[in-house]
Steps between C-alpha positions, in 0.01 A plus 500: 500500500759546776285301745488205259878496443614523862340175628649322200845632579467393868378154394788464259747602773349246739514221246845597381662472843459197724424617848368835391248657730236751382475754775224703333374574156791735423800336656674163483779415747727208451712364788270661753482424878410141556667371182572128559827498303631858516851430374370320191248783442759783532754304292241464226432875506875567492549272202204655314638842570848408378369334185221750439361652188389856500145416616626312809742766620250701709304203623799290616690795635202619711432145623862473613458825685192362680684178568763692683234606746287184517777235481828674592699177591416343169562828314847541639598134438364504142666826416831401658503206266473726189699818556432626153125476533529670838701788359263534206198507725651742746633738232159523322259541788370829369427356161317186612348567849477867564294626203149643529292367214194712553431832329675787693270724703247223572408340831618174360851648441498633855401157638765323293766743619400436864507125445848521342628718777379245760649216297838688504476537878421131546789402274735719700386346826553147362847587370608677822397191700777305305783758537622315811498160331852426380370287210293783354623825653659633182188420294277660758714812506492512117115479504480786756733714292304424185173588678655826611547589128159391386242751395144419427449587133162629369368405163555759234 
């Protein structure tokens, strides 16, 4: 049954977000490299995150985390324009991005943890690259500090 549900979820995510790009059968990344209108894309994610319902919290928060890596210029501009959404995203990183969904003790859980660890490294690299930019230095430093406090949480 799981195999039937996952493609439907990916298809829904692609249809629900203009510009969505299916990277494989398990992942969907919005605002990826090559996005033609990155600021519009990240702004849309930010607005969906800010006005989210419970079901959108993890999806939109995680997509914003990926956007920091794939489209950092657009990410910083969009988040600068909505400081409350930025603070909410930054202060809830563990809850929306850094959670392992797979059953503990499985290879899938190990792989998800490695993926999330790499995402955290990439997010840190993106943020650190903006610490010298006077427009975004404070935001970049806040992100680095938040990432320092993030732990990858296993499913219970």
